[in-house]
N, C-alpha and C positions, 0 to 999 in steps of 0.2 A: 122920586125923580120928577114925575110929571106934575107934582104939586107946585113946583117953582116955575114962575112965568118964563124963565130963561129956557127951559126944556119943553115947554108946552107946544104941541103941534095941533093943527086943525084936524077935524075928523076926516077930511079928504086925504091928508097926509098919513093918518093912521091906516086907512083902507089901502092906500098905495103901498106903504111899507109892509103891511101884513100880506098883501097879494104878491109882492115880489118875493117875500120870504117863502110863501107857499110854492111859488114856481121854482125857487132855488132848492127846495126840499125834494123835488122830483129826482134829482141826481142821487141824493142820499138814499131815497126809498128804493130806487132801481138797483143800487149796488149793495144793499143790506139784505142778507138772506139768513135764514135759520137752518140748522141741521139737527138731526136727531141722533143721539148717541145713547144706546140702551133705551131707557124710558125717560130720558131728559132731553130738553130742547135748549140748544145753544145758538148764540149769534155767531155766524160764520165770519171769520176775519176776511175782509176784502182787500185784495192787493192794490186796488185803485183808490181806496177810500182816502188815503193821505193826499193823493194827487187832486182829488175832487175838493177836499178841504182847502188845499193851497190855491186851487183855481178860484173857489168861491171867495177866499180871502182877498186875492188880487183883484177880482171883479168888484168886491165891496170897496176896496181902497180906491179903485178907479172911479167908481160911482161917487164916493165921498169927495174926492178931489173935484169932480165935475159939478156935483150939487153944492159943494161948499162955496162956489162962486156966487150963488144967488140966495142961499139959505144960511142963516146964522149957525154958528158952531153948536149951540144948544139944541136947535131944531134938528140939525143933522144927527147929533148924538141920539136924540130921542127917536128919530126915524130908524136909525140903524139898530138901536136896541129892539124896537118893534119888529124890524126885519129879521133879526136873529131869533126872537121869540116865535114869530110866525113860522120860520123854517124849522126850528127844533120841535115846536109843538106839533106841527103837521107830520114830521118824521116820526115822532114818538107815537102818535095816534095810528099811523100806518103800520108801524112795527107791532103795536098792540093787536091790531086786527089780524095781521099775518100770524102772530103767535097764537091767538085764540083759534084761528082756523086750523093751524097745524096741530094744536093740542086736541081739538075735537077729532081730527083725523087719526091721531095717535090713539086716543081713547077708543074710537070706533074699531080700529085695527086690533087693539088689545081685547076688546069685547068679542070680536069675531074669532080670534085665536082661542080664547077661553071657552067659547061655545062649541068650537070644533073638537076640543079635547074631551068634552063631556059626552 
């Protein structure tokens, strides 16, 4: 996508889009939680998740309309691609860290239980 001049954005715009994406990911991170069932870890479905996604979509559309007045369609497309990437990448890394922490706690609790039974 970014190999074509029509979609190329400046480094400042890249930083801008990734930063906004990271800020948007905070809502997803705060509403995404894991639960333990037996010895397995699952992502707990959030009741507000769909509303947050709709809100972020509407906000993105509003920003696109506003920014589209001064930035070309190609640049806007590139920036919103980077915004989505920054949002999803940050959310996935946060979920990975939460998962690892929960798995370590689960393993620690299993170790404590097995040492008590001996």
